[in-house]
SERO-4910 file (N, C-alpha, C, O; in steps of 0.05 Angstrom, whole numbers):
BEGIN
 pado doro    nc1    nc2    nc3   cac1   cac2   cac3    cc1    cc2    cc3    oc1    oc2    oc3
  Met    A    -15   -116   -120    -11   -145   -124    -17   -152   -153    -31   -137   -167
  Thr    A     -6   -174   -162    -15   -185   -188    -44   -193   -184    -53   -197   -161
  Glu    A    -59   -197   -205    -88   -201   -203    -93   -230   -197   -100   -246   -214
  Thr    A    -90   -237   -171    -95   -263   -161   -115   -260   -139   -116   -240   -125
  Leu    A   -133   -280   -136   -153   -279   -115   -140   -280    -88   -127   -300    -81
  Leu    A   -143   -258    -73   -130   -256    -46   -151   -260    -25   -175   -254    -29
  Asp    A   -142   -270     -2   -160   -274     21   -161   -248     37   -143   -242     53
  Lys    A   -181   -232     32   -183   -206     45   -187   -207     75   -179   -189     89
  Arg    A   -199   -228     84   -202   -231    113   -175   -235    126   -169   -224    147
  Arg    A   -157   -250    113   -130   -253    122   -115   -227    122   -100   -221    141
  Ile    A   -118   -212    100   -104   -186     98   -114   -167    120    -97   -155    134
  Ala    A   -140   -165    124   -151   -147    144   -142   -156    172   -135   -139    188
  Ser    A   -142   -181    177   -134   -191    203   -104   -186    209    -97   -177    231
  Ser    A    -87   -190    188    -59   -186    192    -53   -156    198    -37   -151    216
  Phe    A    -65   -138    183    -60   -110    188    -73   -100    213    -62    -83    227
  Gly    A    -96   -111    219   -110   -104    244    -93   -111    269    -92    -95    288
  Arg    A    -81   -134    269    -64   -143    291    -39   -125    294    -28   -122    316
  Ala    A    -31   -113    272     -6    -96    272    -12    -67    279      7    -51    278
  Ala    A    -36    -60    285    -43    -31    288    -26    -17    309    -16      5    304
  Ala    A    -21    -30    332     -7    -17    353     23    -14    348     36      3    360
  Thr    A     34    -31    330     63    -30    324     69    -17    297     92    -12    291
  Tyr    A     48    -11    282     53     -2    254     69     24    253     89     25    239
  Asp    A     60     44    266     73     70    263    102     70    271    118     84    259
  Gln    A    109     55    292    137     54    300    155     41    279    179     47    278
  Ala    A    144     23    262    160      9    243    156     18    215    168      7    196
  Ala    A    141     40    211    132     47    184    146     72    173    134     88    160
  Ala    A    172     75    178    187     98    168    186     99    137    182    120    126
  Phe    A    190     76    125    190     75     95    162     83     85    159     98     66
  Gln    A    141     72     98    114     78     89    108    108     92     94    119     75
  Arg    A    118    120    113    114    149    116    129    165     94    119    185     84
  Thr    A    153    155     87    169    169     67    154    169     40    152    190     27
  Val    A    145    146     31    132    145      5    105    158      5     96    169    -16
  Gly    A     90    157     27     65    171     29     68    201     28     52    215     16
  Thr    A     89    211     42     95    239     41    102    248     13     94    270      4
  Ser    A    117    232     -1    124    238    -29     99    240    -46     97    258    -63
  Leu    A     80    222    -41     55    223    -56     39    249    -49     29    262    -67
  Leu    A     38    255    -24     24    280    -15     36    304    -28     21    323    -36
  Gln    A     62    305    -31     75    328    -43     70    331    -73     75    352    -85
  Arg    A     61    309    -85     56    309   -114     28    320   -121     23    324   -145
  Leu    A     12    325   -101    -14    336   -107    -11    364   -119      8    378   -111
  Pro    A    -28    372   -137    -24    398   -150    -26    422   -131    -42    420   -111
  Asp    A    -11    443   -136    -13    467   -120    -41    480   -125    -53    476   -146
  Arg    A    -49    496   -106    -75    510   -108    -98    491   -113   -118    499   -126
  Phe    A    -96    467   -102   -117    447   -105   -133    447    -78   -121    443    -57
  Glu    A   -159    452    -79   -175    453    -55   -199    435    -58   -221    444    -65
  Pro    A   -196    409    -53   -218    390    -56   -239    394    -34   -232    400    -11
  Ala    A   -264    392    -41   -285    396    -22   -289    372     -3   -294    376     20
  Asp    A   -285    348    -14   -289    324      2   -265    306     -4   -256    303    -26
  Ile    A   -255    293     18   -230    278     16   -233    251     29   -244    248     51
  Val    A   -222    230     16   -221    203     27   -192    194     28   -177    198      9
  Asp    A   -184    183     51   -159    169     53   -165    139     52   -175    127     71
  Leu    A   -159    127     29   -167     99     24   -145     81     32   -122     83     22
  Gly    A   -151     62     50   -130     46     62   -115     63     83    -90     63     83
  Cys    A   -130     76    100   -119     97    118   -101     85    140    -85    100    152
  Gly    A   -103     59    146    -87     48    167    -92     61    193   -114     64    203
  Thr    A    -70     71    206    -72     83    232    -81    112    230    -84    125    251
  Gly    A    -86    122    206    -96    150    203    -74    171    201    -79    195    203
  Tyr    A    -49    162    198    -27    181    197    -30    201    174    -28    225    179
  Phe    A    -37    192    150    -40    211    128    -67    224    128    -71    245    116
  Ser    A    -87    211    140   -113    225    144   -108    251    159   -119    272    152
  Arg    A    -92    250    180    -86    274    196    -71    294    180    -76    318    182
  Leu    A    -51    285    164    -36    304    148    -54    317    127    -51    341    121
  Leu    A    -72    302    115    -90    313     95   -109    334    108   -115    355     97
  Glu    A   -118    328    133   -134    348    147   -119    374    152   -130    395    150
  Glu    A    -93    371    160    -77    395    165    -73    411    139    -74    436    140
  Arg    A    -67    397    117    -62    411     92    -86    426     81    -84    449     73
  Phe    A   -109    412     81   -132    423     68   -153    435     87   -172    447     79
  Glu    A   -148    432    113   -165    443    134   -194    434    130   -213    450    132
  Lys    A   -197    408    125   -223    396    121   -223    368    134   -202    355    137
  Ala    A   -247    360    142   -249    333    153   -244    312    131   -251    316    108
  Val    A   -231    290    139   -224    269    120   -237    243    129   -237    236    152
  Tyr    A   -249    229    109   -259    202    115   -237    182    112   -224    181     91
  Gly    A   -232    166    132   -212    145    132   -225    119    127   -241    109    143
  Leu    A   -218    106    104   -230     80     97   -208     59     98   -186     63     89
  Asp    A   -214     35    110   -195     14    111   -210    -13    113   -232    -14    124
  Leu    A   -197    -33    103   -207    -60    104   -204    -72    132   -220    -89    140
  Ala    A   -184    -63    147   -178    -74    173   -191    -58    196   -184    -35    201
  Glu    A   -211    -70    208   -225    -56    230   -207    -51    253   -211    -31    268
  Gly    A   -187    -68    258   -168    -63    279   -153    -37    275   -147    -22    294
  Met    A   -145    -31    250   -132     -6    243   -151     18    248   -143     38    259
  Leu    A   -176     15    241   -195     36    244   -200     42    274   -202     66    282
  Arg    A   -201     22    290   -205     26    319   -181     42    330   -184     60    346
  Tyr    A   -157     34    322   -133     47    331   -133     76    321   -126     95    336
  Ala    A   -140     81    296   -141    108    285   -160    126    300   -154    149    305
  Gly    A   -183    114    308   -202    129    324   -192    137    351   -199    158    362
  Gln    A   -175    120    363   -163    126    388   -142    148    386   -138    163    405
  Gln    A   -129    151    363   -109    171    359   -121    198    352   -109    219    357
  Ser    A   -144    199    340   -157    224    332   -187    221    333   -199    203    322
  Ser    A   -199    240    346   -228    241    348   -241    257    325   -265    258    323
  His    A   -224    269    309   -234    286    288   -241    271    262   -259    279    247
  Gly    A   -228    249    258   -232    234    233   -259    218    233   -271    216    254
  Arg    A   -266    209    210   -290    192    207   -280    166    195   -270    165    172
  Trp    A   -282    144    210   -269    119    203   -290     99    194   -309     93    209
  Ile    A   -286     87    170   -306     70    158   -292     45    147   -272     47    133
  Ala    A   -303     22    154   -293     -4    143   -302     -6    114   -326     -4    108
  Ala    A   -283    -10     96   -290     -9     67   -269    -24     51   -246    -26     59
  Asp    A   -278    -34     28   -262    -49      9   -258    -31    -15   -278    -21    -26
  Ala    A   -233    -27    -24   -228     -9    -47   -241    -18    -72   -246     -2    -90
  Glu    A   -247    -44    -74   -260    -55    -98   -291    -52    -97   -305    -58   -116
  His    A   -301    -43    -74   -330    -39    -70   -334    -15    -52   -343    -18    -29
  Leu    A   -329      9    -62   -329     32    -45   -357     40    -37   -375     41    -54
  Pro    A   -361     47    -12   -387     56     -2   -390     86     -5   -398    100     14
  Leu    A   -385     96    -29   -385    125    -34   -405    132    -56   -408    117    -75
  Arg    A   -419    154    -52   -438    163    -73   -423    170    -98   -400    179    -97
  Glu    A   -436    167   -121   -425    174   -146   -419    204   -147   -435    220   -139
  Ala    A   -395    210   -157   -386    238   -161   -388    254   -136   -398    277   -136
  Ser    A   -379    242   -113   -382    256    -87   -356    266    -76   -356    281    -57
  Gln    A   -333    258    -88   -307    264    -75   -289    282    -93   -290    280   -117
  Gly    A   -274    300    -80   -255    316    -95   -228    304    -96   -212    309   -115
  Leu    A   -221    287    -76   -195    274    -75   -197    247    -61   -209    245    -40
  Ile    A   -186    227    -74   -182    201    -62   -152    197    -60   -138    195    -81
  Phe    A   -142    195    -36   -113    191    -30   -110    163    -20   -125    154     -2
  Ser    A    -90    149    -30    -86    121    -22    -56    113    -23    -45    111    -45
  Ser    A    -44    110      0    -16    104      1    -11     75      9    -18     66     31
  Leu    A      2     60     -9      9     32     -5    -14     15      5    -12     -1     24
  Ala    A    -37     18     -9    -60      2     -3    -71    -14    -27    -80    -36    -24
  Leu    A    -69     -2    -50    -82    -15    -73    -67    -40    -83    -78    -55    -99
  Gln    A    -42    -44    -74    -29    -69    -81    -42    -93    -68    -36   -116    -76
  Trp    A    -60    -89    -49    -74   -111    -36   -100   -117    -50   -115   -134    -40
  Cys    A   -106   -105    -72   -130   -110    -87   -126   -134   -106   -105   -137   -118
  Ser    A   -145   -152   -107   -144   -174   -127   -148   -163   -155   -137   -174   -174
  Asn    A   -165   -142   -157   -172   -132   -184   -168   -101   -183   -186    -86   -176
  Leu    A   -144    -93   -191   -138    -64   -190   -156    -49   -209   -163    -26   -203
  Gln    A   -163    -60   -232   -180    -46   -251   -207    -39   -239   -217    -17   -243
  Gln    A   -217    -57   -223   -243    -52   -210   -240    -30   -189   -257    -13   -186
  Ala    A   -217    -30   -174   -212     -9   -155   -210     18   -168   -221     38   -158
  Leu    A   -197     20   -191   -194     45   -206   -222     54   -216   -228     78   -216
  Thr    A   -238     35   -225   -265     41   -235   -282     53   -212   -297     72   -216
  Gln    A   -279     40   -189   -294     50   -165   -285     78   -158   -302     95   -152
  Ala    A   -260     83   -159   -250    110   -152   -259    130   -173   -268    152   -165
  Trp    A   -258    123   -198   -267    142   -219   -297    149   -215   -304    172   -217
  Gly    A   -313    129   -208   -341    134   -204   -347    152   -180   -365    168   -180
  Ala    A   -330    150   -159   -335    165   -134   -325    194   -136   -332    211   -120
  Leu    A   -307    199   -156   -296    226   -158   -314    245   -174   -328    237   -192
  Arg    A   -314    270   -165   -327    291   -181   -311    296   -206   -287    291   -207
  Pro    A   -323    307   -227   -307    316   -250   -286    336   -241   -292    355   -227
  Gly    A   -261    331   -250   -239    348   -241   -226    338   -216   -205    349   -208
  Gly    A   -237    318   -203   -226    307   -179   -201    290   -184   -197    281   -207
  Tyr    A   -185    285   -163   -160    271   -166   -160    245   -150   -170    243   -128
  Leu    A   -148    224   -163   -140    200   -148   -109    201   -146    -95    202   -167
  Ala    A    -99    201   -122    -70    200   -118    -64    174   -103    -73    170    -80
  Phe    A    -49    156   -115    -42    131   -101    -14    122   -108     -2    130   -128
  Asn    A     -3    106    -90     22     93    -96     20     63    -91      2     55    -75
  Thr    A     37     48   -104     35     19   -102     62      7   -107     79     19   -121
  Leu    A     67    -16    -95     93    -30    -99     93    -45   -125     73    -55   -134
  Leu    A    117    -45   -138    121    -60   -163    136    -85   -158    146    -90   -136
  Asn    A    138   -102   -179    146   -130   -176    175   -134   -168    182   -155   -159
  Ala    A    192   -113   -170    220   -116   -161    222   -113   -130    243   -118   -119
  Ser    A    201   -105   -118    202   -100    -89    207   -125    -74    196   -146    -79
  Leu    A    226   -123    -55    234   -146    -38    245   -169    -54    243   -192    -47
  His    A    258   -163    -77    268   -185    -94    290   -200    -80    294   -224    -86
  Glu    A    305   -187    -63    327   -201    -49    315   -223    -31    325   -246    -31
  Leu    A    294   -217    -17    281   -236      1    268   -259    -15    270   -282     -8
  Arg    A    256   -251    -37    243   -271    -55    264   -290    -67    261   -314    -67
  Asp    A    287   -279    -76    308   -295    -88    321   -313    -67    327   -336    -73
  Ala    A    324   -303    -43    336   -319    -22    319   -343    -15    328   -365    -11
  Trp    A    292   -339    -14    274   -361     -8    274   -382    -30    270   -406    -24
  Thr    A    279   -374    -55    279   -394    -77    301   -415    -73    299   -437    -84
  Thr    A    322   -408    -59    343   -427    -54    337   -446    -32    351   -466    -28
  Val    A    315   -440    -17    308   -457      6    286   -477      0    289   -500      7
  Asp    A    265   -468    -14    243   -486    -21    227   -474    -45    234   -453    -55
  Gly    A    207   -488    -53    192   -479    -77    166   -465    -70    150   -460    -88
  Phe    A    162   -457    -44    138   -444    -36    140   -414    -42    161   -403    -46
  Val    A    117   -401    -42    115   -372    -45    116   -360    -16     98   -364     -1
  His    A    137   -345    -10    141   -333     16    138   -303     16    134   -291     37
  Val    A    140   -291     -7    141   -261     -9    119   -252    -27    114   -264    -48
  Asn    A    104   -232    -18     82   -221    -34     91   -214    -62    112   -201    -66
  Arg    A     75   -221    -81     80   -214   -109     66   -188   -116     44   -183   -108
  Phe    A     80   -171   -131     69   -145   -138     69   -142   -169     81   -158   -183
  Met    A     56   -122   -178     50   -119   -207     74   -107   -222     87    -89   -212
  Pro    A     79   -117   -246    100   -104   -263     90    -77   -272     66    -71   -274
  Leu    A    109    -59   -278    103    -32   -286     86    -31   -311     67    -16   -313
  Asp    A     92    -48   -331     76    -47   -356     47    -55   -352     29    -45   -365
  Thr    A     43    -74   -333     15    -82   -327      1    -59   -313    -23    -54   -319
  Leu    A     14    -46   -294      2    -23   -281     -5     -1   -301    -27      9   -300
  Gln    A     13      5   -319      8     26   -338    -16     19   -356    -31     37   -364
  Ala    A    -19     -6   -363    -41    -15   -379    -67     -9   -365    -87      0   -376
  His    A    -68    -15   -339    -92     -9   -322    -97     20   -321   -121     29   -323
  Leu    A    -77     37   -319    -81     65   -317    -92     76   -343   -110     94   -343
  Cys    A    -83     65   -366    -94     74   -392   -123     67   -395   -138     82   -408
  Gln    A   -131     45   -383   -159     35   -387   -179     46   -367   -203     40   -369
  Ala    A   -169     62   -348   -186     70   -325   -206     93   -331   -224     98   -315
  Gly    A   -202    106   -354   -221    127   -361   -214    155   -351   -230    173   -355
  Phe    A   -191    159   -339   -184    185   -329   -174    202   -352   -162    193   -371
  Ala    A   -179    229   -349   -171    247   -370   -141    251   -371   -129    256   -391
  Phe    A   -128    248   -347    -99    252   -345    -88    233   -324   -101    229   -303
  Trp    A    -65    222   -329    -51    208   -308    -21    210   -312    -11    213   -334
  His    A     -7    209   -290     23    210   -290     33    189   -270     23    188   -248
  Cys    A     52    173   -279     64    152   -262     94    155   -262    107    156   -283
  Glu    A    105    157   -238    134    159   -235    143    138   -215    130    134   -194
  Val    A    165    125   -221    175    103   -204    198    113   -186    217    125   -196
  Glu    A    196    107   -160    218    113   -142    229     86   -132    215     68   -126
  Arg    A    256     85   -131    269     61   -119    280     69    -92    295     88    -89
  His    A    273     53    -72    283     57    -45    297     32    -36    286     10    -38
  Val    A    322     34    -27    337     12    -17    342     16     13    357     33     20
  Leu    A    329      0     29    332      1     58    355    -17     66    360    -37     52
  Arg    A    368    -12     88    391    -27     97    386    -38    125    375    -24    142
  Tyr    A    394    -63    129    390    -75    155    416    -89    164    431    -99    147
  Glu    A    420    -90    190    444   -103    200    440   -133    198    459   -147    192
  Gln    A    416   -143    204    411   -172    204    384   -177    190    367   -159    189
  Leu    A    382   -200    178    357   -207    165    333   -207    185    311   -200    177
  Ser    A    339   -214    209    317   -215    229    306   -187    234    282   -185    241
  Asp    A    321   -166    229    311   -139    232    290   -133    210    269   -121    216
  Leu    A    295   -141    186    276   -138    164    251   -155    170    228   -145    167
  Met    A    254   -180    179    231   -197    184    213   -186    206    189   -187    204
  Arg    A    226   -175    227    210   -163    249    195   -139    239    172   -134    247
  Glu    A    207   -123    222    194    -99    211    170   -107    195    149    -94    197
  Leu    A    172   -127    177    150   -135    161    127   -146    179    104   -141    173
  Lys    A    134   -160    200    113   -169    219    100   -146    233     76   -146    237
  Ala    A    116   -126    241    105   -103    256     85    -87    240     67    -75    251
  Ile    A     89    -86    213     70    -70    197     48    -88    185     30    -78    171
  Gly    A     48   -114    191     27   -131    182     29   -141    154     10   -152    143
  Ala    A     53   -137    141     56   -143    113     64   -172    109     86   -178     98
  His    A     47   -190    118     53   -219    116     47   -228     87     33   -215     72
  Asn    A     57   -251     81     52   -263     55     23   -272     52     13   -287     69
  Val    A      9   -261     32    -20   -268     29    -25   -282      2    -48   -286     -5
  Asn    A     -4   -291    -12     -8   -303    -38    -16   -332    -35     -8   -346    -16
  Pro    A    -32   -342    -54    -35   -371    -56     -8   -385    -60      9   -374    -74
  Gly    A     -4   -408    -49     21   -422    -51     39   -418    -28     61   -429    -27
  Arg    A     30   -401     -8     47   -397     16     48   -423     32     28   -438     31
  Pro    A     69   -428     47     71   -452     62     54   -450     88     51   -428     99
  Gly    A     44   -473     97     30   -474    122     49   -480    144     71   -490    140
  Gly    A     40   -474    169     56   -482    192     79   -462    197     82   -442    183
  Leu    A     95   -469    217    117   -452    225    142   -457    208    146   -479    197
  Thr    A    159   -437    205    184   -440    191    205   -451    210    210   -439    230
  Gly    A    217   -474    204    236   -487    221    262   -473    222    269   -457    205
  Arg    A    278   -480    243    304   -467    246    323   -472    223    338   -455    215
  Ala    A    322   -497    213    341   -504    191    334   -487    166    353   -477    152
  Arg    A    309   -483    161    301   -466    137    309   -437    142    317   -424    123
  Leu    A    306   -427    166    313   -400    172    343   -396    170    353   -375    160
  Arg    A    359   -416    178    388   -414    175    395   -414    145    412   -398    137
  Ala    A    382   -431    129    387   -431    101    379   -404     88    393   -394     70
  Leu    A    357   -393     96    348   -367     86    368   -346     93    376   -329     76
  Thr    A    377   -346    118    397   -326    127    422   -327    110    434   -307    102
  Glu    A    432   -352    106    456   -355     90    452   -345     61    470   -333     50
  Ala    A    429   -351     50    424   -342     22    422   -312     21    432   -300      2
  Tyr    A    410   -299     41    407   -270     40    434   -257     45    438   -234     35
  Glu    A    452   -269     59    478   -257     64    494   -252     38    512   -235     38
  Thr    A    487   -266     16    501   -261     -9    495   -233    -20    510   -223    -38
  Phe    A    474   -220    -10    468   -192    -19    482   -171     -1    480   -147     -8
  Arg    A    495   -179     20    506   -159     39    527   -142     25    543   -151      9
  Thr    A    526   -116     32    546    -97     23    558    -84     48    551    -91     71
  Ala    A    576    -65     44    588    -52     67    567    -36     83    571    -31    107
  Gln    A    545    -29     71    524    -14     84    504    -32     99    487    -23    114
  Gly    A    506    -59     95    488    -77    108    472    -94     87    479    -95     64
  Leu    A    451   -106     97    434   -123     80    413   -105     66    398    -91     80
  Pro    A    411   -105     40    392    -88     26    364   -101     24    361   -125     22
  Ala    A    344    -84     24    317    -92     17    306    -70     -2    302    -48      7
  Thr    A    301    -78    -26    293    -59    -47    263    -57    -50    249    -77    -49
  Tyr    A    254    -33    -53    225    -28    -58    224     -9    -83    236     12    -83
  Asp    A    208    -17   -103    201      0   -125    173      9   -121    154     -7   -119
  Val    A    170     36   -120    143     48   -114    134     64   -138    148     83   -147
  Ala    A    111     58   -149     98     74   -169     81     96   -156     63     90   -141
  Gln    A     88    121   -162     73    144   -151     55    154   -174     65    162   -195
  Val    A     29    153   -169      9    157   -191    -10    180   -184    -21    181   -162
  Ile    A    -13    199   -202    -32    220   -199    -51    218   -223    -42    217   -246
  Met    A    -78    218   -218    -98    215   -240   -120    236   -235   -128    241   -213
  Arg    A   -129    248   -257   -150    268   -256   -174    259   -273   -171    252   -296
  Lys    A   -197    261   -260   -222    254   -275   -229    278   -293   -227    301   -283
  Gly    A   -237    273   -317   -243    295   -336   -270    308   -329   -286    297   -314
  Pro    A   -275    332   -340   -300    345   -337   -322    330   -351   -318    313   -368
  Lys    A   -347    337   -343   -370    325   -357   -370    333   -386   -365    356   -393
  Pro    A   -377    314   -404   -377    321   -433   -400    340   -439   -403    348   -462
***
């Protein structure tokens, strides 16, 4: 997210309510998280691993399989943690905020975080927290959405009213500035563009609801969206239709960072 004060109780509640429907609707999330997992260095054997923003525990389980070690799953949404615990008795599930990590200094070999840090009000603080929790030589691997994500939906809403309906995300140059300032010895950032296709706008809206990715920005409208506004939104979004359907664009920054050795 851009660095705006976000209501974390609202974020946690939204994702918690979506726990039971998340995995069925999260094909894109699995794709970009798998891409991040594949970017971890070969012959890397971290002693201690955290899945930050673990959600339903999908990548916690993949990390356990890859490294054959127990993984701590941390998430802001207690509903997600309860669901993750029901899916796997092997994980260790902890309610936690990325900007205030409950981790000992220099205790972790790997912090993995897929599509979670965009929900931080202060990304720099989250990066500082991760740096402090990593051992020298440890890695932070995370991905985050960039500001072109869901631009079709955002542009369509601007033709309907002046409210903020779509979550705002960080521009690439702002993200890179944060990465430079975070104190890591090495970092690499690569951007992937994913264009998903839908037959109807309602399919996209149901998917966003199913994964809990509701609008959390200040300036969002209160109350229900009326039928006339939904019709206007649908008409505006139809201008983006191609032969393949209605597009929804996501720009994903895939980031690998390594903490330097002790001086």
